[in-house]
C-alpha positions in Angstrom: -10.8 -3.2 -12.3 -7.4 -1.9 -13.6 -5.2 -5.1 -15.1 -1.5 -5.3 -16.3 -0.6 -8.2 -18.1 2.7 -9.2 -19.6 4.1 -5.5 -19.4 7.8 -5.5 -20.5 10.1 -2.5 -21.0 13.5 -2.2 -21.6 16.0 0.7 -22.2 18.5 -0.5 -24.7 20.0 -3.9 -23.6 18.5 -3.3 -20.0 15.1 -4.7 -19.3 13.5 -2.9 -16.2 10.1 -4.5 -16.6 9.7 -8.2 -17.4 6.4 -9.7 -17.8 4.8 -7.5 -15.3 1.1 -8.4 -14.4 -1.4 -7.5 -11.5 -4.9 -6.0 -11.0 -6.0 -3.2 -8.8 -9.6 -3.8 -8.0 -12.0 -0.8 -7.5 -13.3 -0.3 -3.5 -9.5 -1.6 -2.5 -6.2 -0.4 -1.5 -3.2 -2.0 -3.5 0.0 -1.5 -2.0 3.1 -1.7 -4.4 6.4 -2.2 -2.8 9.8 -3.0 -4.0 13.4 -1.5 -3.2 14.7 1.3 -5.4 14.9 0.6 -8.8 12.8 -2.3 -8.8 10.6 -0.8 -11.4 7.5 0.5 -9.3 7.4 4.2 -10.8 8.4 2.8 -14.4 5.0 0.6 -14.1 3.0 3.5 -12.7 4.2 5.9 -15.5 3.1 2.7 -18.1 -0.2 2.7 -16.6 -0.9 6.5 -17.0 0.6 6.7 -20.7 3.8 8.6 -19.6 5.8 5.9 -21.0 5.5 3.4 -23.6 5.4 -0.2 -22.9 7.5 -2.7 -25.5 4.5 -5.3 -24.9 1.8 -6.2 -22.8 -1.4 -5.0 -21.9 -3.2 -2.2 -19.5 -6.8 -2.4 -19.5 -9.9 -1.0 -17.6 -12.9 -3.2 -17.2 -11.6 -5.3 -19.8 -11.0 -2.7 -22.4 -7.8 -1.0 -23.4 -7.2 2.0 -21.5 -7.9 5.2 -23.5 -6.9 9.0 -23.3 -10.6 9.4 -22.0 -10.1 6.8 -19.3 -6.9 8.5 -18.1 -8.6 11.6 -17.7 -10.3 9.8 -14.9 -7.3 8.8 -13.3 -5.7 10.5 -10.6 -1.7 10.8 -10.2 0.5 11.8 -7.7 4.2 11.5 -8.6 7.0 11.0 -6.1 8.4 14.5 -7.2 6.7 17.3 -6.3 5.0 19.1 -9.0 3.1 22.1 -7.9 3.7 25.8 -8.9 5.4 27.2 -5.6 4.2 31.1 -6.1 0.4 30.1 -6.5 -1.7 29.8 -3.6 -3.0 26.6 -2.1 -6.4 26.7 -2.5 -6.0 28.8 -5.7 -4.0 26.0 -7.4 -6.1 23.3 -6.6 -9.0 25.0 -8.1 -7.2 25.6 -11.0 -6.6 22.1 -11.2 -10.0 21.2 -10.9 -10.8 23.8 -13.6 -8.5 22.1 -15.9 -10.8 19.0 -15.3 -14.1 20.9 -16.5 -15.4 22.1 -13.4 -17.1 25.6 -13.2 -15.1 28.1 -10.8 -17.8 27.8 -8.2 -17.9 23.9 -8.2 -14.0 23.6 -8.3 -13.9 26.0 -5.5 -16.1 24.2 -3.2 -14.4 20.6 -4.0 -11.1 22.3 -3.6 -11.9 24.0 -0.4 -13.4 20.6 1.3 -10.5 18.4 0.3 -7.8 20.6 1.6 -9.9 20.9 4.8 -10.3 17.4 4.7 -6.6 17.0 4.3 -5.7 19.3 7.5 -4.9 22.4 5.4 -8.0 24.6 6.2 -5.7 27.2 7.7 -3.3 27.4 4.8 -6.1 28.1 2.1 -4.2 31.5 1.1 -0.7 30.7 1.6 1.8 30.2 -1.2 2.6 26.8 -2.0 6.3 27.4 -1.5 5.9 28.7 2.1 4.4 25.4 3.3 6.5 22.7 5.2 7.6 19.8 3.0 4.5 17.3 4.8 2.1 20.2 4.1 3.2 20.4 0.2 2.5 16.6 0.1 -0.7 17.0 1.4 -1.4 19.8 -1.3 0.1 17.3 -4.0 -2.5 14.6 -2.4 -5.3 17.2 -2.9 -4.1 17.7 -6.7 -4.7 13.9 -7.5 -7.9 13.7 -5.9 -9.9 16.7 -6.6 -11.7 15.6 -9.7 -13.0 12.5 -7.7 -10.7 10.0 -10.0 -11.7 6.5 -10.8 -8.2 5.1 -10.5 -5.8 6.5 -8.1 -1.9 6.1 -8.9 0.2 7.5 -5.9 3.9 7.1 -5.8 5.2 7.4 -2.2 2.2 9.5 -0.8 3.4 9.2 2.8 7.1 10.4 2.1 7.8 13.3 4.5 4.5 13.0 6.3 4.7 12.8 10.4 2.6 10.2 12.1 -0.3 12.2 12.5 -0.1 13.4 8.8 0.0 9.6 8.1 -3.3 9.0 9.7 -4.9 11.8 8.1 -3.8 10.8 4.6 -4.6 7.3 5.3 -7.9 7.8 6.1 -8.7 10.0 2.9 -7.5 7.4 0.8 -9.8 4.6 2.9 -12.7 6.9 2.3 -12.1 7.4 -1.6 -11.4 3.7 -1.8 -14.8 2.8 0.1 -16.3 5.2 -2.6 -15.3 2.8 -5.2 -12.1 4.1 -6.5 -9.4 1.8 -7.5 -6.3 2.8 -5.5 -2.5 1.9 -6.1 0.0 3.3 -4.0 3.7 2.6 -3.8 5.6 3.3 -0.3 8.9 2.2 1.6 7.1 2.5 4.7 6.0 -1.3 5.1 4.4 -1.0 8.3 1.9 2.0 6.7 1.6 -0.4 3.7 0.7 -3.3 6.1 -2.1 -1.3 8.2 -3.8 0.2 5.1 -3.5 -2.3 2.0 -6.3 -4.6 1.1 -4.2 -6.4 -1.7 -0.2 -6.3 -2.1 2.0 -6.6 -5.0 6.0 -7.0 -4.2 8.0 -6.2 -7.1 11.9 -6.9 -7.4 14.2 -6.7 -10.3 11.5 -6.0 -12.9 9.3 -8.7 -11.9 6.7 -9.5 -9.7 7.6 -11.8 -7.0 4.4 -12.0 -5.2 0.6 -10.7 -5.6 -2.7 -11.4 -3.9 -4.7 -10.1 -0.9 -2.9 -9.5 2.5 -4.9 -12.1 4.1 -3.6 -14.8 1.4 -0.4 -13.4 1.2 0.5 -13.9 4.7 -1.6 -17.4 5.1 0.7 -18.5 1.9 4.2 -17.4 3.7 3.2 -18.8 7.3 5.0 -21.1 8.9 3.9 -23.4 12.3 4.7 -20.6 14.6 2.5 -20.1 17.5 2.2 -18.0 20.4 1.2 -19.7 23.6 -0.2 -17.5 26.8 -1.1 -19.4 29.9 -1.5 -18.9 33.6 1.1 -21.7 34.3 4.9 -22.1 33.4 5.4 -23.1 30.0 9.0 -23.9 30.3 7.9 -27.7 29.4 7.7 -26.6 26.0 11.7 -26.8 25.7 11.7 -30.3 26.2 8.8 -31.1 23.8 10.0 -32.9 20.8 9.7 -31.0 17.5 9.2 -28.0 19.2 11.8 -25.0 19.0 11.1 -22.3 21.5 12.0 -18.5 20.1 11.0 -16.5 23.2 9.8 -17.5 26.6 8.7 -15.4 29.6 6.9 -17.8 32.1 3.5 -18.3 31.1 4.3 -16.8 27.6 6.1 -18.8 24.8 6.7 -18.1 21.0 7.7 -21.3 19.3 8.0 -23.3 16.0 6.4 -26.8 15.4 7.5 -29.2 13.0 4.3 -30.3 12.2 0.8 -30.2 12.6 0.6 -33.1 14.8 3.2 -31.3 17.1 0.9 -28.4 17.2 -2.1 -30.6 18.4 0.0 -32.2 21.1 1.2 -29.0 22.6 -2.1 -27.6 22.6 -3.4 -30.6 24.6 -0.5 -30.9 27.0 -1.1 -27.0 27.4 -4.7 -27.4 28.3 -3.9 -30.2 30.4 -1.2 -28.3 32.4 -3.2 -25.2 33.2 -5.6 -22.2 31.9 -4.6 -21.4 28.4 -5.5 -17.5 27.9 -4.6 -18.0 24.2 -3.1 -20.2 21.7 -2.5 -18.9 18.0 -0.5 -18.7 14.9 1.8 -15.8 14.5 1.4 -14.6 10.9 4.6 -13.0 9.3 4.6 -9.2 8.7 4.8 -7.6 5.6 8.6 -6.9 6.1 9.3 -10.6 6.7 7.3 -11.4 3.6 9.0 -8.9 1.3 12.4 -10.1 2.6 11.6 -13.6 1.9 10.0 -13.0 -1.8 12.8 -10.7 -3.1 15.8 -13.0 -1.7 
């Protein structure tokens, strides 16, 4: 498990990270979200040892992260860093060789990974001839080719079309299922919500919320419910303690002021006709994000 505790970082009088702490567990995808300038990239660079922290600790399985540990990390920066004149396969093979693989093993690994990422037909093309989306896929291959124990990905879905997002998401889910700890940042909250097991929200250099997706949604849930019934649910508008937000015949989305009100509504709905469903409406990640950073 990768763990950050009490990380602080300042540039002169400006503190950009203040007591930042969270965990990234093996076998899980951790989404790292925040606005521009919130501190995501700075945090990632401190994890990687590219930036020095002013205080705090970064540990892996309880021990301080060493240079040897970081060789088992995979990193994809937000800015693309590939050599434009190199062929795609040649480039990924070269990076695998830097990690100690033989030429034959490096070629096998690189070829399989690029094919998995949908670049099988572009292996012998120069990087500079690829679209921005395909360059992004190649950059992800560069981070993955040595089977890292920890993956740190800064905006991995930037510039990808929906089909490419699905391909990359599948690759990351596979690596997590194989035991890697994956931390990725993204401004695409719908993608983060779909993929992440755990979530970290940062704003102004401080962690505003962290935990599993389910726990965060439960913690920020209100008494908001959806009712779908065969009959007309118009009676909800007159029910004490109920605020109807959306209504369409047998469908209603409403807020209740107490658990007793929820039970009263459910009993009346059952008595009034066939209830197809009655369920809480959990907040989206976008709603949670707005709530915790305000």
